[in-house]
Each structure stands twice: as structure tokens, then as C-alpha cells.
C-alpha positions as CSV (number, residue, x, y, z in Angstrom):
1,M,-26.7,11.3,-50.1
2,F,-29.8,9.8,-48.6
3,K,-27.5,6.8,-47.6
4,G,-25.0,8.7,-45.9
5,L,-27.8,11.0,-43.8
6,K,-29.0,7.5,-42.9
7,E,-25.3,6.3,-41.5
8,E,-25.2,9.6,-39.7
9,I,-29.2,9.1,-38.0
10,D,-27.9,5.3,-37.0
11,G,-24.6,6.9,-35.3
12,M,-26.5,9.5,-33.3
13,M,-29.2,6.4,-32.1
14,L,-26.2,4.4,-31.3
15,R,-24.6,6.8,-29.1
16,D,-27.8,8.5,-27.5
17,P,-29.7,6.6,-25.1
18,A,-32.2,9.4,-25.6
19,A,-33.0,8.7,-29.1
20,R,-36.2,6.5,-29.8
21,S,-36.7,6.6,-33.7
22,R,-35.1,7.8,-36.8
23,W,-37.8,10.7,-37.0
24,E,-37.3,12.2,-34.0
25,V,-33.6,12.7,-34.6
26,A,-34.6,13.8,-38.2
27,L,-36.7,16.5,-37.1
28,C,-35.8,17.1,-33.5
29,Y,-32.0,17.1,-33.5
30,P,-30.1,19.9,-34.1
31,G,-26.9,18.3,-34.8
32,F,-28.6,15.8,-37.6
33,H,-29.6,19.6,-38.7
34,A,-26.2,21.1,-38.6
35,I,-24.3,18.1,-40.3
36,V,-27.3,18.5,-43.1
37,F,-26.6,21.9,-43.8
38,H,-23.1,20.9,-43.8
39,R,-22.8,18.4,-46.4
40,I,-24.9,21.0,-48.3
41,S,-22.5,23.9,-47.9
42,H,-19.2,22.0,-48.3
43,P,-19.4,21.0,-51.8
44,L,-20.2,24.6,-52.9
45,W,-17.2,25.6,-50.9
46,M,-15.0,23.4,-52.5
47,R,-16.3,24.5,-56.2
48,G,-15.3,28.3,-55.2
49,W,-18.8,29.4,-54.2
50,R,-17.7,31.0,-50.7
51,V,-20.5,33.7,-50.3
52,L,-22.9,31.2,-51.0
53,A,-21.6,28.1,-48.8
54,R,-21.1,30.7,-45.9
55,W,-24.4,32.1,-46.4
56,I,-26.0,28.6,-45.9
57,S,-23.7,27.9,-43.0
58,Q,-25.2,30.9,-41.7
59,I,-28.8,29.4,-41.9
60,G,-27.4,26.4,-40.5
61,R,-25.9,28.7,-37.5
62,F,-29.2,30.3,-37.0
63,M,-31.4,27.5,-36.6
64,T,-29.0,25.3,-34.6
65,G,-27.1,27.5,-32.8
66,I,-24.3,25.1,-34.0
67,E,-21.6,26.9,-35.9
68,I,-19.6,25.0,-38.6
69,H,-17.6,26.3,-41.0
70,P,-18.3,24.8,-44.9
71,G,-14.3,24.5,-45.6
72,A,-13.9,21.8,-42.2
73,V,-13.3,18.3,-43.8
74,I,-15.5,16.1,-41.3
75,G,-16.3,12.6,-41.9
76,K,-19.2,10.2,-41.3
77,S,-21.7,9.5,-38.5
78,F,-20.7,12.7,-37.4
79,F,-22.5,13.6,-34.0
80,V,-23.2,16.9,-32.2
81,D,-25.2,15.9,-29.1
82,H,-27.3,19.1,-27.5
83,G,-25.4,21.4,-29.7
84,M,-25.4,24.5,-28.6
85,G,-22.5,26.9,-28.8
86,V,-20.3,24.3,-30.8
87,V,-18.1,26.1,-33.4
88,V,-15.7,24.4,-35.9
89,G,-13.2,26.4,-37.6
90,E,-12.6,26.4,-41.6
91,T,-9.5,24.6,-41.4
92,A,-10.9,21.5,-38.8
93,V,-10.3,18.1,-40.3
94,I,-12.7,15.5,-38.3
95,G,-12.6,11.8,-38.7
96,D,-15.1,9.4,-38.8
97,N,-17.7,8.5,-35.4
98,V,-16.5,12.0,-33.5
99,T,-19.0,13.1,-31.1
100,L,-18.7,16.5,-29.6
101,Y,-21.1,18.1,-26.8
102,Q,-22.3,21.4,-26.6
103,A,-20.1,24.5,-26.2
104,V,-16.8,22.4,-27.7
105,T,-14.8,25.0,-29.8
106,L,-12.4,23.3,-32.3
107,G,-10.4,26.5,-32.8
108,G,-7.9,28.0,-34.6
109,V,-4.2,29.9,-33.4
110,S,-1.5,31.5,-35.2
111,P,1.5,32.8,-34.5
112,S,1.4,35.2,-37.3
113,V,-0.4,38.8,-37.3
114,D,-0.8,38.9,-40.8
115,S,-4.4,37.4,-41.8
116,D,-3.9,37.0,-45.5
117,S,-1.1,34.6,-44.7
118,Q,-3.0,32.9,-42.0
119,R,-5.7,32.1,-44.3
120,E,-3.2,29.9,-46.1
121,Q,-2.2,27.7,-42.9
122,K,-3.7,25.1,-41.2
123,R,-5.3,27.1,-38.0
124,H,-7.3,24.3,-36.4
125,P,-7.4,20.8,-35.4
126,T,-7.6,17.0,-36.7
127,L,-9.5,14.7,-35.2
128,G,-9.0,11.2,-35.8
129,D,-11.5,8.6,-36.0
130,N,-14.1,7.5,-32.7
131,V,-12.4,10.9,-31.1
132,I,-15.1,12.3,-28.1
133,V,-14.8,15.7,-26.8
134,G,-16.9,16.5,-24.2
135,S,-19.4,19.7,-23.5
136,G,-17.0,22.8,-22.6
137,A,-13.7,21.3,-24.2
138,Q,-11.4,24.0,-26.3
139,V,-8.9,22.1,-28.7
140,L,-7.2,25.0,-30.1
141,G,-4.5,25.0,-32.3
142,P,-3.4,22.9,-35.6
143,I,-2.5,19.6,-33.4
144,T,-3.4,16.1,-33.8
145,V,-6.2,15.0,-31.7
146,G,-5.5,10.9,-32.4
147,H,-7.6,7.7,-32.9
148,G,-10.2,6.8,-29.7
149,A,-9.0,9.9,-27.8
150,R,-11.0,11.4,-25.3
151,V,-11.1,14.9,-24.1
152,G,-13.0,15.2,-20.9
153,A,-15.3,18.4,-20.5
154,N,-14.0,21.8,-19.9
155,A,-10.7,20.7,-20.7
156,V,-8.0,22.9,-22.7
157,V,-5.8,21.1,-25.4
158,T,-3.1,23.0,-26.9
159,K,-0.9,20.0,-27.8
160,D,-1.0,16.4,-29.8
161,V,-2.9,13.9,-28.1
162,P,-1.8,10.2,-28.7
163,C,-4.4,7.4,-29.7
164,C,-6.8,6.1,-27.2
165,I,-5.6,8.5,-24.5
166,T,-7.6,10.5,-22.2
167,V,-7.0,13.7,-21.4
168,V,-8.4,16.2,-19.0
169,G,-7.6,19.5,-17.1
170,I,-6.8,22.8,-17.9
171,P,-3.9,22.7,-19.6
172,A,-5.8,19.0,-20.6
173,R,-3.1,16.3,-19.3
174,Q,-3.2,12.2,-19.8
175,V,-4.7,10.4,-17.2
176,S,-5.8,7.2,-18.4
177,K,-5.8,4.8,-21.4
178,V,-8.7,4.1,-23.4
179,A,-9.7,0.4,-22.9
180,A,-11.1,0.1,-26.3
181,E,-12.3,2.4,-29.3
182,D,-15.4,1.0,-29.4
183,C,-16.3,1.5,-26.1
184,F,-18.3,4.7,-25.6
185,E,-17.7,7.2,-22.9
186,P,-20.3,10.1,-22.5
187,Y,-18.6,13.6,-22.4
188,G,-15.2,12.1,-22.7
189,T,-15.2,11.1,-19.3
190,P,-13.8,8.0,-18.3
191,L,-16.4,6.1,-16.1
192,G,-15.6,3.8,-13.7
193,D,-13.5,4.1,-10.8
194,M,-10.4,5.7,-12.2
195,P,-8.9,8.2,-9.8
196,D,-8.9,11.6,-10.3
197,P,-5.5,13.0,-10.8
198,D,-6.3,16.2,-8.5
199,A,-8.1,13.6,-5.6
200,Q,-4.6,11.9,-5.8
201,I,-2.8,14.7,-5.3
202,I,-5.0,16.1,-2.4
203,D,-4.8,12.5,-0.9
204,G,-0.9,12.7,-1.1
205,L,-0.8,15.8,1.0
206,R,-3.5,14.6,3.3
207,A,-0.8,11.5,3.9
208,Q,2.0,13.7,4.0
209,I,0.3,16.0,6.7
210,G,-1.2,12.8,8.8
211,E,2.6,11.6,8.9
212,L,4.1,15.2,9.9
213,K,1.4,15.3,12.9
214,R,2.5,11.9,14.1
215,N,6.3,12.8,13.9
216,F,5.7,16.1,15.7
217,A,3.6,14.2,18.2
218,D,6.7,12.0,18.7
219,I,9.1,14.9,19.2
220,S,6.8,16.6,21.2
221,K,6.7,13.7,23.8
222,L,10.5,12.7,23.4
223,A,11.2,16.6,24.4
224,E,8.6,16.1,27.4
225,N,10.2,12.6,28.6
226,Q,13.6,15.0,28.1
227,Q,12.4,18.0,30.0
228,S,10.8,15.4,32.8
229,R,14.5,14.1,32.9
230,I,16.4,17.3,33.4
231,L,13.8,18.3,36.3
232,E,14.6,14.9,37.7
233,L,18.8,15.8,37.7
234,E,18.2,19.0,38.9
235,R,15.9,17.3,42.0
236,E,19.0,14.8,42.0
237,L,21.4,17.7,41.9
238,A,20.1,19.7,44.5
239,A,20.1,17.1,47.2
240,V,23.3,16.3,46.0
241,E,24.5,20.2,47.0
242,E,22.3,19.9,50.1
243,K,24.6,17.0,51.6
244,M,27.2,18.3,50.8
245,A,26.8,22.0,52.5
246,P,28.1,21.0,55.8
247,V,30.8,19.5,55.1
248,G,32.2,22.1,52.7
249,V,31.9,24.5,55.5
250,Q,33.3,22.5,58.0
251,G,36.6,21.9,55.5
252,L,36.6,26.0,55.1
253,A,36.8,26.7,58.7
254,K,39.8,24.1,59.3
255,T,41.6,25.8,56.5
256,E,41.3,28.9,57.7
257,Q,43.0,28.3,61.4
258,P,46.2,29.9,61.7
259,V,49.2,28.0,60.4
260,T,51.8,28.7,63.8
261,T,55.6,28.1,63.0
262,K,58.4,27.0,65.8
263,N,61.5,29.2,66.0
């Protein structure tokens, strides 16, 4: 057991630059305390000592602010950073080297309203190895988050996430592939110059608006030119009518003379 706890501490130090010593992690990290309580309560739950297991888990919740159901299955080197408000449901399955941040929920949903039948169902998510779930994210239902996947902060995930994929947003959608499983991304948020999908949409709309403005300016210029041409033609027509007016009057006078006939 002590070897396993040492692996837990080493994993936390590897993923948290604020951790300066094993003693600091052991004494001051609620994520470490929560996993210790779970390592004690889970075997009791599996042996059928359900009330005692729940009681121990409640003590852990009171002391750490992290609620992990004793029925959850958690792999090696599990790290809950900061941790306040984290909830891990009864049928959740978590792989090795998984990181959760504060206010994460691995929650359960079920189409059935029968509580007895719900107890026999897989209601909570399964997280593969090396998964990172950012703060405030909600991973709901019996879905699978593949190995090496990243869930961005405040995302709401209700569908399976493939391996080595980063998802963000509400509902969660894919934004990139993870370059390498051993590349740690704090809060599950991609680092570097990866474009934000919402920003891309906004930039696209701005480009379309700019193009429409240019087209409108071209149309306005063309209409102005046409208006000028119409005015020019009207002036030319007026000049022609002015020149033709005397001729028209004289011709009309000639046609109005009486016609004489010879007897």
C-alpha cells in the first residue's frame, strides 16, 4: 500500500509545478487525502461492507471537499488538483495517470425512472489512461473518454470521446488531436497557438461582412455612375428637343394650310 501511495505522490509532483516535496503533498494536498480515503473505502465496498465504506468516504468528503463514491474504480497515480467540489459517481471507472481539476463531475444519467433498475446499470463515465478533465467540466452518463483525451474547462460531455482528442464547449466538440499522450495540458486546455473554434467562426463572419460591404460599395458606385449617365442622357434629350421644336412648329403650320382643288 505504501508503494502505491508513493506512486500517487510522485504522480502529483510530476503534474503540479507547485509541489516542492513529498511531505508537502502528503500533508497539504486534499487530492492525496481523498485518494487515501478511497483506497481504504473501496475494498470495504467490494467486500459488502457498504455502510462502513460510505461512512469512510463521507469523512473524506468532509475533510477534502472531494466526493468519491467507494464503488468507483480508480487506477494508479490519480490526481485531483485543488479538488473542491469534485464528484465521482458510483459506477465510474478511471484509468491510470488521470487528472481532474476542481468542480469536475463524473455524473450519472439513466433513461429509467425505476431506482431499483438504476442500481444495476452503468450510469457513470469511463475514463481511459492519461485523461485530463479541466475545471468545471461535466462528464455525464455511461460514456467512454478514450486514452489520452483532454476535456477542456467547463465543457459538458455527453457522448464518447475518441482517444487522443481534445474537446471543449457546451456541448463538447472536437477541436484538435493531442500531439502526444505524455504531453500534459493543464486544465485540459490546449496550449500554443491552436485556434479557438468560436473565434474562427467570428473571424469568418467578419470576413463575410467585409466582403458584403465591398460589394455594396461597388453597387453604390455603379448606381451612382448609372444615375449620372441617366442625367446626361436627359440633358442631351432636352437639347435635341429644343433644337427640333421650331422645325416641328413650321412643319405643323405647313400642314394646316387649306388645300385648293381645280374645277
